[in-house]
N, C-alpha and C positions, 0 to 999 in steps of 0.2 A: 628661347631657343627656336627656329621656325620649324615644323613639322613637314614631313613629307606626303607629300598628296599621294596617297596608296590604292590602287586598284587588284582587286582578287578575281581571277578568273575562274569559273569553275566553283563558284562560291557554297553549290550546295553537295559536292563531293565529301570525301572523307580528309581531304587536306586542305581543301576551302574552307570547311566549319574548322579545322585547328589553327589556321590563318587567321582567319576573324579571331578565333579565342586570342592568338597571341598577340595579333596588331592591337585589338583590345588595350592590351596590359604594356604596351612597349611606347615609351615617350618620344620616340622620334618619328611616329608614325600617326597619320590623319586617314581614317579610311573615307576616299573621295567616291570611291563607286563599287558595284557588285555588278559581276556577269554571269551567266548561263547560257548555255545553246539553247533553251527552252523559257518559256514565258512561266515566272514565277508570279502568283498573285499575294503576295505576303511581303513584309518590310522584316529586314535581318539586321539588327543592330539600328535600327531607326532609317536603313537603305532599303527600298527597294530595288532587286535585280531586273538589270536590262539586259537585251542581247548585246554581244559586242559590236561594237559600231563606233563611230567617231563621236558622238555625242555623249556615250559611255565613259569614252577614254580622256576628252577634250581637257577636264580640271588634274588629272593625273598625270604625276613627274615618273612613276614609276609602277610598272605592270607586273606582278607575279602570277603565271600558268602553272596549274598542275590540271591541264585537262587531257586533249586525246591530239594525237600529232597533225590530224588535218585542221582540228580548231586551233593548235597552235599556231598552223600558219597562217591561216586568217587572221589570227591577232596582231602576228607579225609584220601582216601587208600592212593593216590599220595602224600599228604603231608606227612604222614604218615614213608613213606619209605625215602621222602629227611629229613624229621626232621625239617621240618617247624612249625608255629606257624599259629591257622586258628583261626579268629571272624566268627562266625554262626549268621546272622540276620535271615535265613531263618526259616521258619515254615512250620508247616502241618506234622511233622513226627509222624508216628506210634512206637508202643511201640516195635517193631522190631529194628527198625532203631535208635530209643533211645537208646537203648542198644549197638548198634553198636557204638555210638558216644561214649557213655562211656568207650567202651574197646579201643578206638584209642587215647582215654585222657589219658590212663596209660602211651602213647608213647610219644607222645607231647602236649604243652599246648593249650588246645581251651577256648575260651571264648563265651559261647551259650547265647543269650537272644531271647526272642519272642519280645523286646521292646529295643531299645538302648537311648533311652528317660531319662534323670535324672528323670524329674519330673512323669512320668508313674513309675520308679523303686519306688520312693517316694510314688507312692500311692497305690504300693504292697506292700510296711512296711507298711503303713496306715491301709490298709485292714487288714491286717493280725493282727494290735494291736486292731482293732476295732472287729474283729472275737472274739479274745482270750478274750476281756472284756466284751462282750454281751450273755447273755444266751440263751440257746438250743430256748426259744419263739420267737428269730430273727429270721424269715424266711427271706430269700436272694434270689437275683437275679442281674445277671450282663447283662449289653446294650453296643453294639459297632455298631461303621458305618464307613465302607469303602468306597472309591472310587467304580464302578462298575466292576472295573477288577478284583479286588481282588475275586480269587475262594476259597480258602478256609476258612471256618467258623465251629466254631467261630474263632476270628483272635489268634494268638498267644499269643498277649499282653491279649485280655479277658481270656485265659486260665491260662496266670500268676495270674492274679487276682482273680481267682478260687482258682489256686493253695493257695495264700494268703488266702483266706476265710479258705482252709482246714486246712495250717499250723497253724493256730491261733487255732483250733478246735482241733490239734494232729490225724488229719485224713490224709487220701490218697485222692488224688483227685478224682482218679477213683472211689473209694465209695461215694463221694460225690454229682459226678456230675448229675444234672437230666436230662431233657427235651432240645432239641437244635433246635431253630425256626431260621426261615430263612425269614425277611420281615416281621413281623407282627407289626402290629400298638400299639399291648397290649399283654402282656404275664404275665401269674401269679408266684407270691412268690412260693417257693417250701419249703419244709423240705432239700432237695436236692436242689443245685445250678440249676436255670435254667438260659439259655444262649439265648439271641434274636440276630443275626445280622442281620444289616442293608446296602445291598451294592445300594449307588445311586452317582450320579454324580463325582464328583471327589474330594470329600472329603479325606484328609489326614487321619484323625482319632480321632474319638470318644469315650471315656470310661467310662462309667457309673456301680457304684457297689451299690445297696444299700440294707439295713437292715431293715424289718420291724417286728414289736412288734404287730401291729393292732391298736394300740394306738399312734405310732409315727412311722415316716419314718428317718432313718439315709441317707444321698446319698454321695458319695465321686465319684468326678470325674475328669478329664484330657481331656483336648482339645489341639490338634496339630493344627496350622495354617502354618507350614512351614516343608518341607520333609528334609531341611539341618540339622534341628533337630537330627533326626536319624543318618544323615551320618557324623554330627561333634562327636556324641556320640562312633560311632564305630572307628571311629579314633583313640577317646581318648582310647580306647578298645585296640586296635591293640597298642598304644603305650606304656600301661600298661602290657599288655599280653609280651613285651617283655623281662621282666625279671625275669617269671613265669617259675615254672620247669613245669614237664608233668600235666596234670590232667585239670578236667572239672570245669571251672571257672563262673560265672554271672556277670551281672552289680551290683547285690548287694556284690558281694566280691570286685568289684572294689572301689564304693564307702563307703563300711565300714559300712553299717547299723547293729548295733549290736541289 
């Protein structure tokens, strides 16, 4: 079976390193290149990292990107020109950048997910069902924990879950987003969705959605123990994307939740 030529961008980051490890043990992929946004004077897995460029991507069939929003947009510009497929695990995009991604997806297949975990995407689906089923009397809030190195908040996953609540009520997340707290011990429910983000230690990821009527509380939660959960999901997404036409896809597209 022919292996898929893969580029991992942000190869020196936490997810980049985990992706390299997972790709090495995955029979479906061959690492064709690694990229970073700075010069790296050493080989990794026998490959010398390059800056993002046409030359770095020319032999690749699919690029997996866990970097930063500005870097992702630059990668998409190059990938679009070369007609390469892209899996985006980067989070923290603003609305202008989200629109740019949508425009690029008209030219190339892009799978974008704030979280590559099967369990988290199932949690989002269940959150949508709960939100749709419960009345407006139920107030909501979302709590998430990540390692101390994570800069953006709320996390991409927390925002995914917020979108699940909004979709369940057939509303836009922007119109339902409430207050965003950082490192608070407690925080309130709201008619809009309140978020609290905790940054501590080396926590891989914990997410919790709560619905409260004042008489009962419904809690949906997910806890990740191994970063390979995300890299394995990203590789599954990359393989799935190989057969897709230009468009903007999600893990929900891959998992075919109806």
